[in-house]
matplotlib code that plots the C-alpha trace (Angstrom):
import matplotlib.pyplot as plt

x = [15.2, 12.6, 9.2, 10.6, 13.6, 11.4, 8.9, 11.7, 13.2, 9.9, 9.3, 12.9, 12.7, 9.3, 10.6, 14.1, 13.6, 11.8, 14.0, 13.0, 9.3, 10.0, 11.3, 8.3, 6.0, 8.1, 7.9, 4.2, 3.6, 5.3, 3.4, 0.1, 1.2, 1.9, -1.3, -3.5, -1.8, -2.3, -5.9, -7.5, -8.1, -11.0, -9.9, -13.2, -12.3, -8.5, -7.5, -3.8, -4.6, -6.8, -4.0, -1.5, -3.9, -4.2, -0.4, -0.2, -2.7, -0.8, 2.3, 0.3, 0.4, -2.0, -5.3, -4.9, -1.4, -2.9, -5.7, -3.3, -1.2, -4.2, -5.4, -2.0, -1.5, -5.0, -4.4, -3.7, 0.1, 0.0, 2.8, 6.3, 6.9, 8.4, 10.3, 10.7, 14.3, 16.2, 19.9, 21.8, 25.2, 27.4, 28.3, 31.4, 31.6, 29.7, 26.4, 23.9, 21.9, 18.9, 17.7, 14.3, 13.9, 11.2, 12.6, 12.0, 15.8, 17.5, 20.9, 20.8, 19.5, 22.1, 24.9, 23.5, 23.1, 26.6, 28.0, 26.3, 27.9, 31.3, 31.4, 30.6, 33.4, 30.8, 30.2, 27.2, 26.7, 24.9, 21.1, 20.3, 23.7, 22.3, 18.5, 19.0, 19.8, 16.3, 12.7, 9.9, 7.1, 4.2, 4.9, 2.4, 3.4, 0.8, 1.6, 0.4, -0.4, -2.8, -4.4, -6.9, -7.6, -5.7, -3.1, -5.4, -8.1, -5.5, -4.1, -7.6, -8.4, -5.0, -4.8, -8.4, -7.5, -4.5, -1.6, 1.3, 2.4, 2.0, 4.9, 4.3, 7.0, 7.1, 5.7, 4.3, 2.8, 4.3, 2.1, 3.8, 2.1, 2.8, 3.0, 0.0, -2.1, -0.8, -3.7, -6.4, -4.9, -4.4, -8.0, -9.3, -7.4, -8.7, -12.3, -11.8, -10.7, -7.2, -4.6, -1.4, 1.9, 3.4, 2.3, 4.5, 5.9, 9.3, 12.6, 13.2, 16.7, 17.1, 20.1, 21.6, 25.2, 26.8, 29.3, 31.2, 34.2, 33.6, 34.9, 32.9, 29.7, 30.4, 30.8, 27.6, 25.7, 27.3, 25.9, 22.4, 22.2, 23.0, 20.3, 17.9, 18.6, 18.0, 14.5, 14.6, 15.1, 11.8, 13.1, 16.2, 16.7, 19.8, 20.7, 22.7, 21.9, 22.2, 23.4]
y = [40.4, 40.8, 39.0, 37.2, 35.7, 34.9, 33.0, 31.3, 30.1, 28.7, 26.9, 25.5, 24.2, 22.5, 20.9, 20.0, 16.3, 13.8, 14.7, 18.3, 17.2, 15.2, 18.3, 20.4, 17.8, 17.9, 21.7, 21.8, 19.1, 21.2, 24.3, 22.3, 21.4, 25.0, 26.3, 23.7, 24.5, 28.2, 28.2, 24.8, 22.0, 23.5, 25.3, 27.1, 28.9, 28.9, 30.9, 30.1, 26.3, 26.9, 28.5, 25.8, 23.1, 25.0, 25.1, 21.4, 20.6, 22.8, 20.7, 17.6, 16.4, 13.5, 14.3, 11.5, 12.9, 16.3, 14.9, 12.7, 15.8, 17.8, 14.9, 14.3, 18.0, 18.2, 15.0, 14.8, 14.8, 17.3, 15.6, 17.1, 20.4, 22.6, 25.8, 28.6, 29.8, 32.4, 32.4, 35.2, 35.4, 36.1, 34.2, 35.0, 38.4, 40.0, 38.4, 38.6, 35.4, 35.0, 31.4, 30.6, 27.1, 25.1, 22.3, 19.8, 19.7, 23.1, 21.6, 19.6, 22.5, 24.9, 22.5, 21.9, 25.6, 26.4, 23.6, 25.0, 28.4, 27.0, 24.7, 27.6, 29.7, 31.9, 32.5, 32.7, 36.0, 37.2, 37.8, 40.9, 41.0, 41.2, 41.7, 45.5, 45.1, 43.8, 45.0, 42.7, 42.7, 40.5, 39.0, 37.2, 35.6, 34.8, 32.7, 34.3, 30.8, 30.2, 33.6, 34.4, 38.0, 41.2, 43.0, 46.0, 43.8, 42.2, 45.6, 46.9, 43.9, 44.0, 47.8, 47.9, 45.2, 47.2, 46.2, 48.6, 47.7, 45.2, 44.4, 42.8, 40.3, 38.2, 35.1, 36.3, 39.1, 40.1, 41.8, 43.6, 44.5, 45.8, 42.8, 44.1, 44.1, 40.7, 38.6, 40.9, 41.1, 37.3, 36.7, 39.2, 37.3, 34.0, 35.3, 36.4, 32.9, 34.1, 31.3, 32.1, 30.4, 31.6, 33.9, 34.7, 37.4, 37.7, 39.6, 41.8, 43.1, 46.9, 46.6, 43.7, 42.5, 41.3, 38.5, 37.8, 35.7, 32.1, 30.4, 32.8, 31.9, 28.2, 28.8, 30.7, 28.0, 25.4, 27.1, 27.7, 24.1, 22.7, 24.9, 23.7, 20.1, 20.6, 19.6, 22.0, 25.0, 26.5, 29.4, 31.6, 35.1, 36.7, 40.0, 38.3, 39.6, 36.4, 36.9]
z = [11.0, 8.4, 8.2, 5.1, 7.0, 10.0, 7.8, 5.8, 9.1, 10.3, 7.1, 6.9, 10.5, 9.8, 6.5, 7.7, 8.5, 10.7, 13.6, 13.3, 13.3, 16.4, 18.1, 17.0, 18.6, 21.8, 21.9, 21.2, 23.8, 26.5, 25.3, 25.8, 29.3, 30.2, 28.6, 30.5, 33.8, 33.3, 31.9, 32.2, 29.7, 27.8, 24.6, 24.5, 27.7, 27.2, 24.1, 24.7, 24.6, 21.6, 19.7, 20.7, 19.4, 16.1, 16.0, 16.7, 13.9, 11.4, 12.2, 11.5, 15.1, 15.6, 17.4, 19.9, 20.8, 21.4, 23.5, 25.6, 26.2, 27.4, 29.7, 31.1, 32.0, 33.5, 35.6, 39.3, 38.9, 36.0, 34.2, 34.2, 36.0, 33.3, 34.0, 31.6, 31.4, 29.4, 28.5, 26.9, 25.3, 22.3, 19.2, 17.3, 15.6, 18.5, 17.5, 20.4, 21.1, 23.4, 24.1, 25.6, 27.1, 28.7, 30.8, 33.6, 34.3, 34.4, 35.0, 31.9, 29.9, 31.2, 30.3, 26.8, 26.1, 27.4, 25.2, 22.1, 22.7, 23.5, 20.4, 18.2, 19.9, 21.6, 25.3, 27.7, 29.5, 32.5, 32.6, 30.6, 29.0, 25.5, 25.9, 25.8, 22.1, 21.4, 21.9, 23.1, 20.6, 19.6, 16.2, 14.0, 10.7, 8.0, 5.0, 1.8, 0.4, 3.3, 3.3, 0.6, 1.4, 0.5, 2.5, 3.0, 4.5, 6.8, 7.8, 8.7, 10.9, 12.6, 13.2, 14.5, 17.0, 18.2, 16.0, 15.5, 12.0, 9.1, 6.9, 3.5, 2.2, -0.9, 0.8, 4.1, 6.2, 9.5, 12.0, 14.9, 18.2, 21.6, 24.0, 25.9, 22.6, 21.3, 22.6, 21.3, 17.8, 17.7, 18.8, 16.2, 13.4, 14.7, 14.8, 11.2, 10.2, 9.3, 9.6, 11.4, 10.6, 13.9, 16.7, 19.7, 21.9, 20.3, 20.9, 17.8, 17.3, 17.3, 15.0, 13.1, 12.8, 9.6, 9.7, 6.4, 7.6, 6.4, 9.6, 11.8, 9.8, 10.3, 14.0, 14.3, 12.4, 14.7, 17.8, 16.2, 14.9, 18.3, 19.8, 17.1, 18.1, 21.8, 22.8, 25.8, 23.5, 22.5, 20.5, 20.1, 18.8, 17.3, 15.7, 13.0, 9.5, 7.6, 4.0]

ax = plt.figure().add_subplot(projection="3d")
ax.plot(x, y, z, "-o")
ax.set_aspect("equal")
plt.show()
């Protein structure tokens, strides 16, 4: 999974349609709730919340919606009690899929995720059934159109802060870090005023799988489209090398 395909996927999801925008707002709203519960409601003292707010603004989320989300999460009842869950399984063609969800109803989420796999002729597996095919890494994507500096300048800032690698693509830069160094690299980029299209601890496939059969490709897209449509699904990772 190259930086280019990762960035293309981010952009495609953001531009897809109004329904996709609605899901992005739902995802960010839940991330705000988790960030506030973990570090408090003040972004000046909670870098995770500060970054989620930046992400919300980049997605054109209204300021009053952001503020309501923070106040709700900081209130006495704290809003909904979200659980972070991970599902693992296989799509057709032996494609490994990891699904990360944030939900207030794990029975609903489990049923929806299982249905997405089943409708695409895939199957859910046990915990850790496919995660050994991936490595956990910090991944930061920077849009070339939003960044005015050079790749060399970006590499110097990133490596000095502890990044492992920087990959240059046609329309983006991908910075890879050890998970333990992710926050320090992200904070260094933020301090330098460098806009980030995405920044997360991601599951990067060690090897990719190519699927050429037309029906298999349709089935894989069916599963992934259903996961995209599910508000509980925050992110998914695959080792599918899309053509």
